[in-house]
C-alpha positions as CSV (number, residue, x, y, z in Angstrom):
1,M,-15.2,6.2,22.0
2,G,-13.6,7.4,18.4
3,K,-13.5,4.8,15.8
4,T,-10.6,2.9,14.6
5,A,-9.6,2.3,10.8
6,F,-7.3,-0.7,9.6
7,I,-4.3,0.5,7.0
8,F,-2.3,-1.8,5.1
9,P,1.3,-1.3,3.8
10,G,2.2,-1.4,-0.1
11,Q,5.2,-2.4,-2.0
12,G,8.8,-1.6,-0.3
13,A,7.7,-2.9,3.3
14,Q,8.7,-6.4,2.6
15,Y,11.5,-8.9,4.8
16,I,11.8,-12.4,4.8
17,G,10.0,-14.2,7.7
18,M,6.9,-11.5,7.8
19,G,3.8,-13.2,9.3
20,K,5.7,-16.2,10.6
21,E,5.4,-15.7,14.1
22,I,1.7,-14.8,13.8
23,A,1.1,-17.7,11.3
24,E,3.2,-20.0,14.2
25,L,0.5,-19.1,16.8
26,F,-2.5,-18.5,15.0
27,P,-4.1,-21.2,12.4
28,S,-6.6,-19.2,10.8
29,A,-3.0,-17.1,9.8
30,A,-1.3,-20.3,9.0
31,D,-4.2,-21.4,6.5
32,I,-3.9,-18.3,5.1
33,F,-0.2,-18.8,3.6
34,R,-1.6,-22.2,2.8
35,R,-4.7,-20.7,1.0
36,A,-1.9,-18.0,-1.2
37,G,0.2,-21.0,-2.2
38,D,-2.8,-22.8,-3.6
39,A,-4.3,-19.8,-5.3
40,L,-0.9,-19.1,-6.7
41,G,0.1,-22.9,-7.5
42,F,3.8,-22.5,-5.8
43,D,5.0,-22.6,-2.3
44,I,4.7,-18.8,-1.5
45,R,5.2,-19.4,2.0
46,E,8.2,-21.0,2.0
47,M,9.2,-18.1,-0.4
48,I,8.5,-15.7,2.4
49,F,9.6,-17.6,5.5
50,N,12.8,-18.7,4.1
51,G,13.5,-17.2,0.9
52,D,16.0,-15.2,-0.1
53,E,15.5,-10.9,-0.3
54,E,16.5,-10.7,-4.4
55,T,13.3,-13.3,-4.9
56,L,11.2,-11.4,-2.6
57,S,11.9,-8.3,-4.0
58,I,10.5,-8.7,-7.5
59,T,7.5,-7.2,-7.8
60,E,5.3,-9.9,-9.0
61,N,6.6,-12.0,-6.0
62,T,6.5,-8.7,-3.3
63,Q,2.9,-7.9,-4.0
64,P,1.2,-11.4,-3.5
65,A,3.4,-11.8,-0.3
66,I,2.9,-8.7,1.3
67,L,-1.0,-9.1,0.7
68,T,-0.8,-12.7,2.2
69,A,1.2,-11.8,5.1
70,S,-1.2,-9.1,5.7
71,I,-4.2,-11.1,5.7
72,A,-2.4,-13.5,7.9
73,C,-1.7,-10.7,10.3
74,L,-5.5,-9.2,10.5
75,M,-7.1,-12.8,11.3
76,P,-6.0,-12.8,14.9
77,L,-7.8,-9.3,15.2
78,L,-11.0,-10.5,13.2
79,E,-11.0,-13.6,15.6
80,A,-10.9,-11.5,19.0
81,G,-14.0,-9.6,17.3
82,I,-13.0,-6.5,16.4
83,K,-13.7,-5.0,13.3
84,P,-12.8,-1.7,12.1
85,D,-14.8,1.5,11.3
86,Y,-13.0,2.0,7.9
87,T,-10.1,0.7,6.1
88,A,-7.3,1.7,3.4
89,G,-4.1,0.5,2.1
90,L,-1.1,2.0,0.6
91,S,-1.0,1.6,-2.9
92,L,-0.8,-2.8,-3.1
93,G,-2.2,-2.3,0.6
94,E,-5.7,-1.3,-0.8
95,Y,-6.3,-4.7,-2.0
96,A,-5.8,-5.9,1.5
97,A,-8.5,-3.4,2.4
98,H,-10.4,-5.1,-0.1
99,V,-10.2,-8.4,1.4
100,L,-11.0,-7.1,4.6
101,S,-14.2,-5.7,3.3
102,G,-15.2,-8.7,1.4
103,T,-15.3,-6.9,-2.1
104,F,-12.9,-9.5,-3.3
105,S,-12.2,-13.2,-2.2
106,F,-8.8,-13.4,-1.0
107,E,-7.9,-15.7,-3.8
108,D,-9.1,-13.6,-6.2
109,A,-7.0,-10.9,-4.5
110,V,-3.8,-13.1,-4.4
111,R,-3.9,-14.0,-7.8
112,L,-5.1,-10.3,-9.0
113,V,-2.0,-8.5,-7.1
114,R,0.9,-11.2,-8.6
115,K,-0.5,-10.1,-12.2
116,R,-0.8,-6.5,-11.2
117,G,3.1,-6.5,-10.1
118,K,4.3,-8.4,-13.3
119,F,2.0,-5.7,-15.3
120,M,3.5,-2.9,-13.3
121,Q,6.9,-4.4,-13.9
122,D,6.4,-4.8,-17.7
123,A,5.5,-1.5,-18.3
124,V,8.7,0.4,-18.2
125,P,12.0,-1.6,-19.1
126,V,14.3,-1.4,-16.0
127,G,16.5,1.5,-15.9
128,L,14.1,3.9,-18.2
129,G,11.9,5.1,-15.4
130,A,12.5,6.1,-11.3
131,M,11.5,7.8,-8.4
132,A,12.4,9.7,-5.9
133,A,11.4,11.1,-2.2
134,I,11.1,14.3,-1.6
135,I,11.3,15.6,1.9
136,G,10.9,18.8,3.9
137,L,8.8,20.9,0.7
138,D,5.1,21.3,0.8
139,R,2.8,19.8,-1.9
140,E,2.4,22.7,-4.0
141,E,6.4,23.2,-4.1
142,V,6.5,19.4,-5.5
143,I,3.9,19.8,-8.3
144,E,5.8,23.0,-9.2
145,I,9.1,21.1,-9.4
146,C,8.1,18.1,-11.6
147,E,6.2,20.7,-14.2
148,E,9.9,22.5,-14.4
149,A,11.5,19.3,-14.4
150,Q,9.0,17.9,-17.4
151,N,11.4,19.3,-20.0
152,T,13.7,16.6,-19.4
153,G,10.8,14.0,-19.5
154,I,7.9,12.3,-18.3
155,I,7.5,12.9,-14.7
156,G,4.6,13.5,-11.9
157,P,3.8,13.2,-8.2
158,A,3.2,9.6,-7.7
159,N,2.3,9.6,-3.4
160,F,1.3,12.2,-1.3
161,N,2.2,10.5,2.1
162,C,2.3,13.1,4.7
163,P,3.4,16.5,5.0
164,G,6.7,17.3,3.5
165,Q,7.1,14.0,2.1
166,V,5.8,13.7,-1.4
167,V,7.3,10.7,-3.9
168,V,7.7,11.7,-7.3
169,A,8.1,9.2,-10.3
170,G,8.8,9.5,-14.1
171,E,11.8,8.9,-16.5
172,T,15.0,8.4,-15.1
173,A,16.4,12.0,-16.4
174,A,13.5,13.8,-15.3
175,V,13.5,12.4,-11.8
176,N,17.1,13.1,-11.4
177,E,16.2,16.7,-12.7
178,A,13.6,16.9,-9.9
179,V,16.0,15.7,-7.4
180,R,18.3,18.5,-8.4
181,L,15.6,20.9,-8.3
182,A,14.5,20.2,-5.2
183,T,18.1,20.2,-3.5
184,E,18.2,23.7,-4.9
185,K,14.6,24.8,-3.7
186,G,15.6,23.9,-0.1
187,A,14.7,20.4,0.4
188,K,15.7,18.5,3.8
189,R,16.3,15.6,1.3
190,A,15.8,14.4,-2.0
191,V,16.5,10.2,-2.6
192,L,16.2,8.3,-5.3
193,L,14.4,5.1,-4.4
194,N,15.3,1.5,-4.8
195,V,12.2,0.5,-6.9
196,S,12.4,-1.2,-10.0
197,A,9.8,0.9,-11.7
198,P,8.5,4.8,-11.9
199,F,4.7,3.4,-10.0
200,H,2.2,5.8,-10.0
201,C,2.5,8.0,-13.0
202,I,1.5,8.0,-16.5
203,M,4.0,5.8,-17.7
204,L,2.3,2.7,-16.4
205,E,-1.3,3.4,-17.9
206,P,-0.3,0.3,-19.9
207,A,-0.3,-1.9,-16.9
208,G,-3.3,-0.4,-16.2
209,E,-5.0,-1.2,-19.1
210,Q,-3.7,-4.4,-18.5
211,L,-5.0,-5.0,-15.2
212,R,-8.9,-3.8,-16.3
213,E,-8.9,-6.9,-18.5
214,A,-7.6,-9.1,-15.3
215,L,-10.2,-7.4,-13.5
216,K,-13.2,-8.3,-16.0
217,D,-12.9,-12.2,-14.1
218,I,-13.3,-10.7,-10.8
219,E,-16.6,-10.9,-9.0
220,V,-17.1,-7.5,-6.5
221,H,-19.0,-8.4,-3.4
222,P,-20.4,-5.9,-1.3
223,M,-18.3,-4.1,1.1
224,T,-18.7,-4.7,4.7
225,V,-16.7,-1.6,5.8
226,P,-16.2,1.6,3.8
227,V,-13.1,1.6,1.9
228,V,-10.9,4.6,1.4
229,S,-9.4,5.0,-2.1
230,N,-6.3,6.4,-3.0
231,V,-7.1,7.8,-6.3
232,T,-9.9,10.2,-4.9
233,G,-8.7,9.9,-0.9
234,K,-12.5,9.6,-0.4
235,V,-14.4,6.7,0.5
236,I,-15.8,4.8,-2.5
237,P,-19.2,5.3,-2.7
238,S,-20.2,2.2,-4.4
239,E,-18.9,-1.0,-5.4
240,D,-19.5,-0.2,-9.1
241,Q,-16.7,2.0,-9.0
242,V,-14.0,-0.3,-7.4
243,K,-12.4,-1.9,-10.5
244,E,-12.2,1.5,-12.1
245,L,-10.7,3.0,-9.4
246,L,-8.2,0.2,-9.2
247,V,-7.0,0.8,-12.4
248,Q,-6.7,4.4,-12.3
249,Q,-4.9,3.6,-9.2
250,V,-1.9,2.2,-11.5
251,S,-1.0,5.4,-12.7
252,K,-2.3,8.1,-10.3
253,S,-1.0,9.7,-7.6
254,V,-1.6,7.9,-4.4
255,L,-3.3,10.7,-2.1
256,W,-2.7,8.9,1.1
257,E,-2.2,12.1,3.2
258,D,-5.9,12.6,2.2
259,C,-7.1,9.1,2.8
260,I,-6.2,9.6,6.3
261,R,-7.6,13.1,7.0
262,T,-10.4,11.9,5.5
263,M,-10.8,8.5,8.0
264,A,-9.9,11.6,10.5
265,E,-13.0,13.8,9.6
266,A,-15.3,10.9,10.0
267,G,-14.3,10.4,13.8
268,V,-11.3,7.7,13.3
269,D,-8.8,8.6,15.8
270,T,-6.9,5.1,16.1
271,F,-5.2,3.8,13.4
272,V,-4.1,0.0,13.2
273,E,-1.2,-0.5,10.7
274,I,-1.7,-4.4,9.8
275,G,1.2,-6.4,8.0
276,P,5.1,-5.7,7.6
277,G,6.8,-2.3,8.9
278,K,5.5,0.4,10.6
279,V,5.8,3.2,7.9
280,L,2.0,4.2,7.4
281,G,2.1,4.7,11.3
282,G,5.1,7.2,10.9
283,F,3.0,9.1,8.3
284,V,0.0,9.1,10.4
285,K,1.7,10.7,12.9
286,K,3.1,13.7,11.0
287,I,-0.4,14.2,9.6
288,D,-1.7,14.4,13.0
289,K,0.0,13.8,16.2
290,E,-3.0,13.4,18.3
291,L,-4.1,10.2,16.1
292,R,-3.3,6.9,18.1
293,T,-1.1,4.3,15.9
294,F,-0.8,0.7,16.6
295,N,0.5,-2.1,14.2
296,V,0.3,-5.7,13.9
297,E,3.1,-7.7,12.6
298,D,4.5,-10.5,15.2
299,K,3.4,-11.3,18.8
300,A,4.8,-8.4,20.6
301,S,2.8,-5.7,18.3
302,L,-0.4,-7.9,18.2
303,D,-0.6,-8.1,22.3
304,K,0.0,-4.5,22.8
305,T,-2.7,-3.5,20.2
306,L,-5.1,-6.2,21.2
307,G,-4.7,-4.7,24.9
308,A,-5.3,-1.3,23.8
309,L,-8.0,-1.8,21.6
310,K,-9.9,-4.0,24.4
311,G,-9.2,-1.4,26.8
312,V,-6.8,-3.1,29.3
313,A,-3.8,-1.3,28.2
């Protein structure tokens, strides 16, 4: 029997109504939305279920909203007695992985990511930074492109998502130059992303330092499930390193492909994406098409996943 990993999505996966069906069917999931509202001091459930896209896509709203929806979607799996062997999340999703593992309480995590969203948003004035996805070039080629584009401004690789898909981030002029160079060098696509700040690059270091201050008040508990870090692509060896890795994660590249490979090498053959969207499952398949992927974001996907994991599918 192979091992299972639960993985959690990052910013960009949000949509109005995420987690609603699960919350209507499972009191434990509904309770997560209530607890989030109590912790944050406003009705985030109303914002997620009945709000507007514009409000939801403000970073300091998006981050706690996705975390809340992800943990709500996790509850039915835990109630069914399914516990993963490993867990990880893409960027913001790493906080959901820590909640699952028990490193942070849900309340602490949801308050923390709201602050994280605000710090990240405030670090770079809107318009000064950008991000772009480069499709169809390998990571070495993209690293070289970033080095070439540095003569026009700050830029670096932000996400190594899967083979042939790397996201770059930095000052707008440098990102535009990287898009031009990538196209010239034969990228299938090089497109600017609809984001409000250049996440995961050195321009976000001030946000990391603010996060460090915010983390001082947070209690870290023993991890009950190994968490794989975005910064290293490896299992976090000890609770002592959790905070420092989350500080670095804000301004360092997300090594998502490495995270998946680390888990696969440890015997994981089934990845369950929990929360809005199916983007991560797509990355997993591009990393290794032999790996099984499932997701949980509504009743239909939950039923399918439970059936497969309980061996009745």
